[in-house]
C-alpha positions as CSV (number, residue, x, y, z in Angstrom):
1,M,18.9,2.7,59.1
2,M,16.7,5.6,58.4
3,N,13.4,4.6,56.8
4,S,12.0,6.3,53.7
5,E,9.5,8.5,55.6
6,N,12.3,9.9,57.8
7,E,14.5,10.4,54.8
8,H,11.6,12.3,53.2
9,R,11.1,14.5,56.3
10,N,14.9,15.2,56.6
11,E,15.1,16.1,52.9
12,H,12.3,18.6,53.4
13,R,13.9,20.0,56.6
14,F,17.2,20.8,55.0
15,D,15.9,21.5,51.5
16,N,12.8,23.5,52.4
17,P,13.0,26.7,50.3
18,S,10.4,28.3,52.5
19,L,13.3,29.3,54.8
20,D,15.0,31.2,52.0
21,F,13.7,34.8,52.1
22,S,16.0,36.0,49.3
23,L,14.0,34.2,46.5
24,K,11.9,36.6,44.4
25,K,9.9,34.0,42.4
26,R,6.5,32.8,43.7
27,Y,7.7,29.2,43.5
28,S,10.6,26.9,44.2
29,I,12.3,24.7,41.5
30,P,10.1,21.6,41.2
31,K,11.7,18.3,42.4
32,V,10.9,14.6,42.2
33,Y,10.3,12.8,45.5
34,V,11.6,9.2,45.2
35,P,10.7,7.0,48.1
36,K,13.3,4.4,49.0
37,S,13.6,1.1,50.7
38,Q,17.0,-0.1,51.9
39,G,18.6,2.8,50.0
40,K,17.0,2.0,46.7
41,P,14.1,3.6,44.8
42,D,10.8,1.8,45.7
43,L,8.4,1.3,42.9
44,E,5.6,0.1,45.3
45,K,5.4,3.5,47.0
46,R,4.0,6.7,45.6
47,W,6.4,9.0,43.7
48,H,5.5,12.6,43.1
49,V,6.7,16.0,41.9
50,Y,6.6,18.8,44.4
51,F,7.3,22.5,44.8
52,Y,6.7,25.3,47.3
53,W,4.6,28.3,46.6
54,R,4.7,31.8,48.1
55,T,1.0,32.5,49.1
56,H,1.9,36.2,49.5
57,K,4.2,37.6,46.9
58,D,6.4,39.2,49.6
59,G,6.1,36.4,52.1
60,I,7.8,33.0,52.5
61,L,7.4,29.9,50.4
62,D,4.8,28.4,52.8
63,K,2.6,26.2,50.7
64,K,3.5,22.8,49.2
65,F,2.0,21.4,46.0
66,T,2.4,17.8,44.8
67,Y,1.5,16.2,41.5
68,T,1.6,12.6,40.2
69,K,-0.2,12.7,36.8
70,G,-0.1,9.0,36.4
71,I,3.7,8.5,36.9
72,N,3.0,5.7,39.4
73,R,1.3,3.6,36.8
74,V,4.7,3.2,35.1
75,K,6.2,-0.1,36.4
76,T,9.9,-0.1,35.4
77,L,12.5,2.0,37.2
78,S,14.0,3.6,34.1
79,E,10.6,4.5,32.7
80,R,9.3,5.8,36.0
81,K,12.3,8.1,36.2
82,K,11.7,9.4,32.7
83,A,8.0,9.9,33.4
84,A,8.7,11.7,36.7
85,T,11.4,13.9,35.1
86,A,9.0,14.8,32.2
87,L,6.3,15.8,34.7
88,K,8.9,17.8,36.8
89,D,10.0,19.7,33.6
90,A,6.4,20.3,32.5
91,V,5.4,21.7,35.9
92,H,8.5,23.9,35.8
93,V,7.5,25.2,32.4
94,I,4.0,26.1,33.3
95,L,5.2,27.8,36.5
96,Q,7.6,29.9,34.4
97,R,4.7,30.8,32.2
98,G,2.6,32.2,35.0
99,F,0.7,29.2,36.3
100,N,-0.8,29.9,39.7
101,P,-1.6,26.7,41.6
102,T,-3.9,28.5,44.0
103,Q,-6.2,29.8,41.3
104,K,-6.2,27.1,38.6
105,S,-5.9,23.4,39.2
106,I,-4.1,21.2,36.7
107,V,-5.2,18.1,38.4
108,K,-9.0,18.2,38.8
109,A,-11.4,17.4,36.0
110,T,-8.7,15.4,34.1
111,N,-9.0,12.0,35.9
112,D,-5.2,12.4,36.5
113,F,-4.5,12.3,32.7
114,S,-1.5,14.1,31.3
115,I,-1.9,15.6,27.8
116,T,0.1,12.7,26.4
117,E,-2.0,10.0,28.2
118,A,-5.2,11.7,27.2
119,L,-4.3,11.8,23.5
120,E,-3.3,8.2,23.6
121,R,-6.7,7.4,25.2
122,A,-8.4,9.3,22.4
123,L,-6.5,7.3,19.8
124,L,-7.6,4.1,21.5
125,I,-11.2,5.2,21.4
126,K,-11.0,6.2,17.7
127,S,-9.4,2.9,16.8
128,K,-12.6,1.1,17.7
129,T,-14.6,2.8,14.9
130,R,-12.2,3.9,12.2
131,K,-10.6,2.1,9.3
132,Q,-6.9,1.3,9.5
133,P,-5.8,3.9,6.9
134,T,-7.5,6.6,9.0
135,I,-5.9,5.3,12.1
136,D,-2.5,5.4,10.4
137,G,-3.0,9.0,9.5
138,Y,-4.0,9.8,13.1
139,E,-1.0,8.0,14.5
140,F,1.4,9.7,12.2
141,H,0.3,13.2,13.2
142,L,-0.1,12.3,16.9
143,N,3.4,10.8,17.1
144,R,4.9,14.1,15.7
145,F,2.9,16.1,18.2
146,K,3.9,13.8,21.1
147,E,7.5,14.2,20.1
148,W,7.2,17.9,20.2
149,L,5.4,17.8,23.6
150,K,8.2,15.8,25.1
151,K,11.0,18.0,23.7
152,N,9.2,21.1,25.0
153,G,8.4,19.9,28.5
154,Y,4.7,19.6,27.9
155,A,4.4,15.8,27.9
156,G,3.4,15.5,31.6
157,M,1.2,18.6,31.7
158,G,-2.4,18.0,32.7
159,C,-4.7,17.7,29.7
160,D,-6.9,20.5,30.9
161,A,-3.9,22.8,31.5
162,F,-2.7,22.5,27.9
163,G,-4.5,25.2,26.0
164,I,-4.7,27.2,22.8
165,D,-1.5,29.2,23.4
166,E,0.6,26.0,23.7
167,F,-1.1,24.6,20.6
168,Y,-0.2,27.7,18.6
169,E,3.4,27.1,19.7
170,Y,3.2,23.7,18.0
171,L,1.6,25.2,14.9
172,D,4.4,27.8,14.7
173,Y,6.9,24.9,15.0
174,I,5.5,22.9,12.1
175,R,5.0,26.0,10.0
176,F,8.4,27.7,10.5
177,D,10.9,25.4,12.1
178,Y,10.1,21.7,11.2
179,K,12.1,20.3,8.3
180,M,11.5,16.9,6.5
181,E,14.3,14.5,5.7
182,N,14.9,16.3,2.4
183,G,15.3,19.6,4.1
184,E,12.0,21.0,2.9
185,S,9.3,22.6,5.0
186,L,5.8,21.1,5.4
187,S,3.2,22.2,2.8
188,G,0.2,24.2,3.8
189,T,-1.9,21.1,3.0
190,S,0.2,19.0,5.4
191,I,-0.1,21.6,8.2
192,N,-3.9,21.7,7.8
193,N,-4.0,17.9,7.9
194,H,-2.1,18.0,11.2
195,R,-4.5,20.5,12.6
196,R,-7.6,18.6,11.4
197,N,-6.5,15.3,12.8
198,L,-5.4,16.7,16.1
199,S,-8.7,18.6,16.4
200,A,-10.4,15.3,16.1
201,F,-8.5,14.1,19.1
202,F,-9.4,17.1,21.1
203,T,-13.1,16.7,20.2
204,T,-12.8,13.1,21.6
205,L,-11.3,14.5,24.8
206,K,-14.2,17.0,25.1
207,N,-16.7,14.2,24.6
208,E,-14.9,12.2,27.3
209,R,-15.1,15.3,29.6
210,L,-11.4,15.4,30.0
211,I,-11.3,19.0,28.7
212,R,-13.9,21.7,28.6
213,H,-13.9,22.5,24.9
214,N,-12.0,21.8,21.7
215,F,-10.0,25.0,21.2
216,V,-8.3,23.6,18.1
217,K,-11.6,23.5,16.1
218,G,-11.7,27.3,15.9
219,I,-8.2,27.7,14.6
220,P,-8.3,28.7,10.9
221,N,-6.4,26.7,8.2
222,V,-3.2,28.2,6.9
223,D,-3.1,29.0,3.2
224,Q,-2.6,25.9,1.2
225,D,-0.1,25.4,-1.6
226,P,-2.2,26.2,-4.8
227,E,0.2,24.1,-6.9
228,N,0.3,21.0,-4.8
229,N,0.0,17.9,-7.0
230,R,-0.2,20.1,-10.1
231,A,-1.4,18.4,-13.3
232,F,1.1,17.5,-16.0
233,S,1.1,19.0,-19.5
234,S,1.0,16.7,-22.6
235,H,4.7,17.4,-23.0
236,D,5.3,16.3,-19.4
237,M,3.4,13.1,-20.0
238,K,5.4,12.1,-23.0
239,K,8.7,12.8,-21.2
240,I,7.6,10.7,-18.2
241,K,6.4,7.9,-20.4
242,T,9.7,7.8,-22.4
243,Y,11.7,7.7,-19.1
244,L,9.6,5.0,-17.6
245,V,9.8,2.8,-20.7
246,K,13.5,2.7,-20.3
247,N,13.9,2.8,-16.5
248,D,10.8,1.6,-14.7
249,P,8.2,0.1,-17.1
250,Y,6.2,-1.5,-14.2
251,L,5.3,2.0,-12.9
252,I,3.5,2.6,-16.3
253,H,1.0,0.0,-15.3
254,F,0.5,1.6,-11.8
255,I,0.0,5.0,-13.3
256,S,-2.4,3.8,-15.9
257,F,-4.8,2.9,-13.1
258,L,-4.6,6.5,-11.8
259,I,-5.4,7.8,-15.3
260,Y,-8.0,5.7,-16.9
261,P,-10.3,4.5,-14.0
262,I,-9.3,7.8,-12.3
263,L,-8.4,6.1,-9.0
264,R,-6.5,7.6,-6.1
265,V,-3.1,6.2,-5.1
266,R,-4.4,4.3,-2.0
267,E,-7.3,2.9,-4.1
268,V,-4.8,1.4,-6.6
269,C,-2.8,0.0,-3.7
270,R,-6.0,-1.7,-2.3
271,L,-6.7,-3.6,-5.6
272,K,-6.6,-7.4,-5.6
273,V,-6.4,-9.6,-8.7
274,K,-10.1,-10.6,-8.1
275,D,-11.2,-7.0,-8.4
276,I,-10.5,-7.1,-12.2
277,N,-13.4,-8.8,-14.0
278,T,-12.1,-9.5,-17.5
279,E,-15.3,-11.2,-18.6
280,Q,-17.6,-8.2,-18.1
281,W,-14.7,-5.7,-18.0
282,I,-15.7,-4.3,-14.6
283,L,-13.4,-3.0,-11.9
284,N,-14.4,-3.2,-8.2
285,V,-12.6,-0.8,-5.9
286,E,-13.0,0.5,-2.3
287,T,-12.9,4.3,-2.3
288,K,-12.9,6.8,0.5
289,T,-16.7,7.2,0.2
290,D,-17.8,3.8,-1.1
291,K,-16.9,0.3,0.2
292,N,-17.8,-1.3,-3.1
293,S,-17.5,1.1,-6.0
294,T,-17.8,-0.3,-9.6
295,R,-16.0,1.2,-12.6
296,R,-16.1,0.3,-16.2
297,I,-12.8,-1.0,-17.6
298,I,-12.4,1.2,-20.7
299,E,-10.5,0.2,-23.9
300,K,-7.6,2.5,-23.0
301,I,-6.5,0.3,-20.0
302,K,-7.3,-3.1,-21.4
303,P,-3.8,-3.5,-22.9
304,T,-2.3,-2.8,-19.5
305,I,-4.4,-5.5,-17.8
306,E,-3.7,-8.0,-20.5
307,A,0.0,-7.4,-20.2
308,M,-0.1,-8.2,-16.5
309,Q,-1.3,-11.8,-17.2
310,L,-3.6,-11.9,-14.2
311,S,-4.8,-15.4,-14.9
312,N,-1.4,-16.6,-13.7
313,H,-2.0,-15.2,-10.2
314,L,-4.3,-16.0,-7.2
315,P,-7.5,-13.9,-6.8
316,D,-6.4,-12.7,-3.3
317,H,-3.0,-11.4,-4.5
318,D,-2.4,-7.7,-4.4
319,L,-2.5,-6.3,-7.9
320,F,0.5,-4.0,-7.4
321,T,3.5,-4.9,-5.2
322,N,7.1,-4.2,-4.6
323,K,8.1,-7.3,-6.5
324,N,6.6,-6.0,-9.8
325,I,4.1,-8.9,-9.9
326,P,0.8,-9.6,-8.1
327,R,1.5,-11.4,-4.9
328,N,0.5,-11.7,-1.2
329,W,1.7,-8.4,0.2
330,D,-0.2,-8.6,3.5
331,E,2.9,-8.0,5.6
332,A,2.8,-4.3,4.5
333,T,0.2,-1.8,5.7
334,L,-1.8,0.3,3.2
335,K,0.2,3.3,4.2
336,S,3.5,1.6,3.6
337,K,2.3,0.5,0.2
338,V,1.3,4.1,-0.7
339,D,4.6,5.4,0.6
340,Y,6.5,2.8,-1.4
341,F,5.0,3.8,-4.7
342,G,5.3,7.5,-3.8
343,K,9.0,7.1,-3.2
344,R,9.4,5.1,-6.3
345,F,7.9,7.9,-8.4
346,G,9.9,10.3,-6.4
347,K,13.0,8.9,-8.0
348,V,11.4,9.6,-11.4
349,K,10.6,13.2,-10.4
350,K,14.1,13.8,-9.3
351,A,15.6,12.4,-12.5
352,L,13.4,14.6,-14.6
353,G,13.6,17.7,-12.5
354,Y,10.1,18.0,-11.2
355,G,9.5,19.7,-7.9
356,R,7.4,19.0,-4.8
357,E,4.3,20.4,-6.6
358,Y,4.1,17.2,-8.6
359,G,3.3,13.7,-7.3
360,L,1.4,10.5,-8.2
361,Y,-1.9,12.3,-7.6
362,S,-0.9,14.6,-10.4
363,F,-1.8,11.9,-12.9
364,R,-5.4,11.7,-11.6
365,H,-5.7,15.5,-11.8
366,T,-4.2,15.3,-15.3
367,A,-6.8,12.8,-16.4
368,I,-9.8,14.7,-15.1
369,L,-8.6,18.0,-16.6
370,D,-7.9,16.2,-19.9
371,L,-11.5,15.0,-20.1
372,Y,-12.8,18.4,-19.1
373,N,-10.8,20.2,-21.8
374,S,-11.7,17.6,-24.4
375,L,-15.4,18.3,-23.7
376,V,-14.8,22.0,-23.8
377,D,-13.3,21.6,-27.3
378,E,-16.4,19.7,-28.3
379,G,-18.5,22.8,-27.5
380,M,-20.2,21.6,-24.4
381,S,-21.4,24.0,-21.8
382,E,-19.9,23.8,-18.3
383,Q,-23.1,22.3,-16.9
384,E,-23.2,19.6,-19.6
385,I,-19.6,18.8,-18.9
386,L,-20.2,18.5,-15.1
387,F,-23.1,16.1,-15.6
388,K,-21.0,14.0,-18.1
389,L,-18.0,13.8,-15.8
390,M,-19.7,13.0,-12.5
391,P,-20.2,9.3,-13.1
392,I,-16.6,9.1,-14.5
393,T,-14.8,10.9,-11.7
394,Q,-17.2,9.4,-9.0
395,H,-17.8,12.7,-7.3
396,K,-20.9,12.6,-5.3
397,S,-22.3,16.0,-6.2
398,I,-22.1,18.7,-8.9
399,A,-20.8,21.1,-6.3
400,G,-18.0,18.7,-5.3
401,L,-16.8,18.2,-8.8
402,K,-17.1,22.0,-9.6
403,N,-15.0,22.7,-6.5
404,Y,-12.5,20.1,-7.6
405,L,-12.1,21.7,-11.0
406,R,-11.9,25.2,-9.5
407,N,-9.0,24.1,-7.4
408,H,-7.1,22.3,-10.2
409,K,-8.2,23.9,-13.5
410,K,-5.7,26.4,-14.9
411,S,-7.3,27.1,-18.3
412,L,-6.7,30.2,-20.5
413,P,-9.5,32.1,-22.1
414,K,-9.8,32.1,-25.9
415,D,-8.3,35.0,-28.0
416,H,-10.7,37.9,-27.5
417,S,-9.2,40.4,-30.0
418,D,-12.4,40.5,-31.9
419,I,-14.3,42.2,-29.1
420,Y,-11.8,45.1,-28.7
421,T,-12.7,48.5,-30.1
422,I,-9.3,50.0,-29.1
423,D,-6.7,50.2,-31.8
424,F,-3.6,51.5,-30.1
């Protein structure tokens, strides 16, 4: 029986494209070399992808190049075949796009990492120092990116060969082609979040010396949707409240914590029963900037808290859950909790005819703008209003609050007829 090395030599002898002078391309079609033992693929021996290159454009295909890119680390036959095929496809794609293996190496300076492997390594590194909600966001955007890499033949490409042109292809995909389950395109905010999180990965790759620089960092944001999470009008609030009283009264409690303590959705989802101090009427909450933030429980929300009868529940129970009562909801991640209440309110939006520009965050924006407009009506100057609102909204700076209001405030100027001199 012919051994695997002889099989390999014979395969090259009869399949060597360097003998074909009619080919016009500089390269042959990449193939996967699969070593065999007793006629079966051998996982203990080294697999590789190979192709032949024409050193002189008018000469013969005289130079052979081989790549492994980590495929031999895959231990099962089916997965090894998938990894090898993905690498073969990736090599073919970059050859079609002008890659010259004699001028630019896709192997050196990468420690043999493909772009997919490198990004997974970056995620592992970040997981050591980031909170789980941040990691959830990273994983969400990375998984979408990895899926695109696989579908477009880039998954096995060396991480130093993947560049800004390829990344712009991905941006074009999520901007113009990608559709969510409801058939809608991604918002400008979502696209920018993708770019920001992926840029963080490429910064890690640069710090790990797997790539030379983070080319994603210099890519500008796309225009964001100015009406994303638009604030509700007073008429909208009454309509929503009427609907919820009849169809989902529990959601009124949840929304009340967005309005009166001015919390974010994930901050409400983090709350435990023990965070509500009904003796001193103090609320403890973990925010995105403060591990232990303290809020005053104002009169407006006390009826909501009293209606929830928190004394009947254990201190470590989640305040809001999918069972409409406080309970241990540790089996769910923070992201899944946020998604659950987002989808729950999504049914309300659909029933009342509100579009994608409205969401649960709209209630927080509504609350802050309501306070702002009330203080305007009292005759306060903008500077006075900003100083009064800062401890309430928990913004860390006047500039931050001012920027927030600039993004969300859609106020109309007062009637200025009295200053006209034109009588047309």
